[in-house]
C-alpha positions, 0 to 999 in steps of 0.5 A, a space after each residue: 698801663 694798657 695798650 695804645 688802642 687808638 693807634 694800633 690794629 691787628 691785620 694781615 702782614 707779609 705773605 708767610 708771616 700771618 698777622 702783625 700789629 700796625 699803627 692806625 695813626 702816627 706814633 712818636 719816638 719814645 711813645 708807649 705802644 703796648 704791654 706784652 701780657 700773659 701768664 707768668 711761668 717759671 722759665 724752666 717750664 717755658 723752656 720745655 714748651 713748644 710755644 713761640 710766644 714766650 718772653 723771658 723776663 729773667 732766668 727764673 720767670 717768663 711770660 707766656 703770651 699766647 693769648 689773643 688778648 695779648 696785643 703785643 704778641 702780634 708784633 713781628 720780628 724785624 732786623 731793623 725794628 721800629 720799636 723795642 721791648 723793655 722789661 720793668 720788674 715782671 712786666 714788658 712794655 713796648 715803646 717806639 724807637 723811631 717815629 712810626 707812620 700811620 699804616 706802618 707795621 710795628 716790629 721789634 728785634 726778637 734777639 739772636 737766640 729766637 732768631 737762630 732757633 725759629 727764624 733763620 731755619 725758615 728764612 727771615 721775612 721782615 721788610 729788610 730781608 724780604 721786601 714785597 715786590 
């Protein structure tokens, strides 16, 4: 499985957030969007890294998704997301949980631990928490 290249693009998003992944065409609920890819590393090693692109598979393994080739790594957090990540063995697949319109940013909920460590201290900048004027 690869990314759904015909339907997504990386571009600038909300101020203070950087780049995000956006739909270039409609994506239906349940449709595969992208695979979160990168080097599989021991979770104990990942816990010592300063990276924000670590996706834990289980207590033993984590995917280090820092590569620019990792299209799913551009998916930003949202408190009310339109996609979700599913772990299948040692792979991570992102699927739409709602219909996503052309031009809409693709988002997932990063989870409580990540939110508390990285997002809460700076303030959440998702569309639900910090809508554009």
